[in-house]
N, C-alpha and C positions, 0 to 999 in steps of 0.2 A: 503492501500501499503505500509506502514513505516511498519509495525507488519512482514510481507512476506518478506521487504528486511533483517529487524531484525533477522526475522527467520531465512533467510538466511547465514547469516552472525554466528550466532550463532551457525548452520549446522558445517559451516568452521570450523570452533573452534573446535569440537564435531570432527571430524574424522581427522586432522591434529593436532592434542597436541604435535608428536615427531616433526616435523619442529619447531611450538612454541616453544619449549625446556620449557616445562612445565614440571614440577619436578614429579621424580618415587616415586608414592605411596607402601606400604607394605605396608598401615593400610589395604587394604582386605583381604593381603594374612594370615596378623596377625587375623583376627578374624572368617577368615575362620580355621588353624588351631587351633585354641580355642576353648573348647568344649562348651565354654559358653558364646560369644556369639551372639547376634542376630542378626538373619540373614535376619533383614526386613529391619535393613539400610543398606546392603550392595549393590551398584552401585558402578559408576563410575564416581570417583571424574573429573571436569573436571578444566581446568584452563585459567580465562579470562586473558588475555593478556591490557598491560598498551593501548592497540591501541584502545582497545573494548570500545568507549565512551560508557560512562554512569556507568561500572565498578566499582570494586571498585579501580583496581589497576591505572584507570586513572582520576579518583577524587581524591587519594590520589596525581599521580603525577600531574596534576593542582595547587592543593595547593599548595606544596610544591614549582612548579615555581611560584606561586605567593608568596610566601614566600620570594623566593630569590632573586625575581623583589625587595619588599619591605626592604628584610635587606639590598639590595645593596643599596637604595636612600635615604632609610634611616625615610625617612617623608611622610606620604600624606597631598598632599594641600587643594584639592577637593577631597569629596565624595558626586558623583549624583546618583542621581535616579530619573529612567523615568518609570511613568505606562502605559500601554497602555489604550485608551480610546475608546471601544467600540464606540462611537456616530463620529471618526476620518471617515472624509468625505471617504478616503478611502478603505472604512471598506461598511460603509452603503451605498455608489450608486454601490454596487459589488453584494449587494446580493438580494435575488430574494423575490417576492411579501412574507410576511407573514412571512417572514427569520430573523433571531435576529446575532449578529455577535457569540453568546454564539453555534448556526448549526454550523457556518463555525471557527471551529478550523486552521484549513489551510490556511486561510484565513487572520485570524486575526496576525498569524503566521507570515506568508508573512511581513508582513503591519508594525509589530512591528519590523521585523528585519531589514527593509528596511528602516526604523525613529533612528535606533536603531544605525545604520553603517553610516547614513548624521552627526547621533552629533557627533561618535568615529568619523566621520574624520572634522567635525568643529573644534573640540577641539583639536585631534594630528595634523594633515596636516595645517588649515591655524591657528590655534596660536588663538582659539576664547577668552583663558585665559591667553593668553603670551605662548611660547616655553613649552611645556610638552613634558617632554625627555622618560617617558613611562607608561603604564594604565595597570590595571587590572580590565576584570568585571565578574561577577555573573549572569546567565538571570536565576530568577525561574519564578515558575504560583503560581499565587492565588490560593485561595481555590473555587474563581469561573470559572477559569480556563485563566484568563489573566496573559499571561506573563508583567513580569518587570524585571527591569536591577539595578544594586548598579555598579556604576563606581568610582576606586579609581584611582586618575590621577596625577602625581607628578611630577610636573613643576620644569623648570631651577631655580639656583638657584636668576637669576636676578628677577625673577618674583613671587617668591615665595610671597604668601598673611601674610606679615606678623605686618604687623602695620594694624590700627583699620581702617584709611582713604583706606587703600590697600583694605578689607573688604567691607567696606562701598561702594567703587565704584561694587562692584558685587554684593551688593545686589538685590532683587527685591523684592519691595515691591507693593503692589498691593491696598494698601490703599489711593494712589496721584493718581489712576486713575481718568479721567474725569465721573462723573455720575456712579450712581446706575448699568445702563444695562452696562453699556460695564464691568465694573465689573464683572456681573453677568454671562455676555458673557465668558469673560479668566477664571473662575474659573469654569464653568460646561465645558469648552469645551478644555482646554490648559492645564490646571493645574492637576484636578482633574479625 
């Protein structure tokens, strides 16, 4: 389904280059006019606009936007990584008998997005770590196909973690848990 939608977007871009204000390339004319040009590489160059998600212009624009945020706020206060756990209950309860999370990337991606959005809501709207003034994030996919997100959070100056005491208050230490079985459950179900 996604491939079909993506193909439709690419077809629209290919057919509407003039409306999208793509540059006029004279390379084809130059190649045809010279006798030593390799005609096997002649084709129509299509420019992907920055609105095409995943294209090189889009990626560069997003990178520059993130760098502008970092330049404005000067200092990142929190670096948070969240990884998908294929054993999350929201995933396993929707699988058919014999299926694994790797058989349903659509389900995994949807559950991950909901959890990522909930985390961002807690950080930015509910002030989990204090007043967040900005955040940027990127979602990547591991070799096994599971998504994970890296989030940079910029806190208001009064909530900046600038002392060791402030950092210790936000530290998660698994060795303080009561009993080995609780630690094992936490490590296998929540953290890893």
